[in-house]
N, C-alpha and C positions, 0 to 999 in steps of 0.2 A: 269430345271424348269423355270429359268429366260428367256431362249430362247422361251419357249412356251408363257410366259406372254408378251414378247416384241419381236415378230418376226420381221425380217428384211423385210419390205414390198417393198423394192427397188429391191428385187431379186424374179424372177419368180420361184415358187416351182418346183422342179424336179418331173417328172412323176414317179409314183410307178411302180413296176414290174407288168406286165400284168398277171392277174389271169387266170388260165386254166379253160375253160368252156367245160364240157363234155356233148354235146348235146345228148339227149336220142335217142336210136335207135328205129325207127318205123318199126313195122311189119305190112304187108298188106295182107289181105286174104278175101275170099268171103265165106259166108254161103251157105247152100244148096238152100235157097230161093233167092239167088242172092244179098243179102245185103252185101255191101262192108264195111269192118271193118279196121280201122287204130288203132293200139295198141302200146303204149309205156309204158315200165315199169320203175317206179321210186320208190324205196323202202325205202326212208328215213322216210316216215310217213305211217301209216297203213290206208291210204285214197285211195279211188277210185273215179275218175271223169268219168262220162259218158255223151256223147253228141250225140244226134240223129239229123242229118242234113237232112232235107227234101227239095228237090229242087223245092219248090213252095212257093214263097213269094209274097210281095205286087204287084210285076210286073205282077202277074197272076190274079189280081182282074178283074172281069168283068166290062165293061162299065156301069156306074150307080151304081156299088156296090163297089166303091173304099173304102178301109178300112176293107173289110171283112176278109182278111188274118190276119190282126192285131187283129180283134175281135176273130177269131177262136183260135189263140195262147193264147190270154188272157183267153179264156173260158176252155181250156183243163184241168187245175187243179180244175175247179169249179164244179165238179160233173161228175160221170160216171153212167152207168146203174146199178152198184152195190154199189156205195159209194157216199155219199153227199160231198159237198165242205168242210164241217166241218170235216168229217171223214178222208178225204184225208189230210187236213192240220194237223189234230191231229196225224194221222198216221206217217207223216214225222217228226213232232215235237218229238214224242215219241222215235224215234231212231236217232234223231239229223241229219237228212238228209236235205240238202239244195236243193230245186227244183226251176227251173226257165224255163219259156217258152217265147220266143219272136220271132219277125219276122224282116227280112231285105227286101231289094227290091227283091232279087233273091232266098231267102231260108227262111225256118222256122226252129227254133231250140228248142229242148226240152232237158234239161240238168239237171244233179244232181251231188252232191258230198256227199259221205257218208263214214262212218267208215267201213273197210273191213268186220268186223264180221256181219254187217247188210246188206250184199249183197243181200241175198234172199228176205228179207222183202222190201228192197228198190226197187228191180226189179219187185216185184209183183205190187207195187203201180205204178211204172213207166209204166209197160205194160198195166195196167188197164186204165191209163190216155191216153195212145197212141191209144189203140184199142177200147175203149168203152166209149167215151165221150157222155154225154147225151144232151148237149146244151139245158139245161133247160131254159124255157122262163123267169123265175124269175131271174136266173143268168144273162141272156142276158140283161134284163132290168137294173140290178144293174151295169153291166159293161158299158152299154150304157150311163147311167147317168155320170159315171166316165169319159168316153171319151168326152162327151159333155162339162163337166166342164173343161177338158183340153183345148178344143177348145175355150172356153170363156176366159180362162187365156191368150191365145195367143193374144186376142183382146187388151190386155193392154201392149203388148210388140211391140214397134215400129220395132225393129230389126227382130222379127219373122214375122211380117206382110210384111215387105220389102222383106224378103227372099222368102216368099210364092208368092208374086207378081212377083218377079224375075223368079221363077221356072215356073210360068204360061206363062210368055213371052218366056222363053228359050225352054221349052218343050211343047209348045202349041199342044194340041190334043194327047199327049202321057201320059201314066200313071204317069210319073215323075212330071207332072205339079201340082199334088195334094199331100197332106201330106200322109205318110204311113198309119196313122190312119183314113184317109178320112176327109171329112168335115161334119159339123152338118147335112146338108140335107141328106147325105147318111146314116150317123150313126142312125138317127131317124127312118129310114125305114128298118133296118136290122131285119131279122126274124130267127127263129131256122132253117127253111128250107134253108135259104141262107147260114147259117153256115154249115149245113150238106152237102149241095151241094159242097161248097168249100173244106170241109174236104175230101169228097169222091174223 
């Protein structure tokens, strides 16, 4: 006990024994529709994590529509042809499923984590979001305001402004010169038709 209270700081502690890490084995296969699946089993907890990676991100935005990929991924859980935004949110909350969708430069991601026993209910919501987004004009307006507020906050950050100016100089005339979410000029003009076109 006294050794713990008064350790000898003149001595470098000896490294502990390296712990064994068993990296999970990944299985890879294709479905009949050509969808490639990577699967790893880890059975310590009764949880399942699912991630859909779509190879179409911000780098695929059209000229003058920079930020549309970001808007589309934000809109996915905000209403489908059969469910409202509130119904989707409530549906996930009722079964404790965590859902998220986001975009990077080269891909869009739709993911969720849920308890194993709620597999069917979670996948029904997941599939509805993926295949039946409504891109409702009211939801677009709400997300648009949120994105414009994000752009306004950047105006108070010298570091963020400097980074954006640097990107404009470095990637002049390439998509990388503008932020993933786009700039206010583009965001203000996004329509449901723009979202649907990118989604398709």
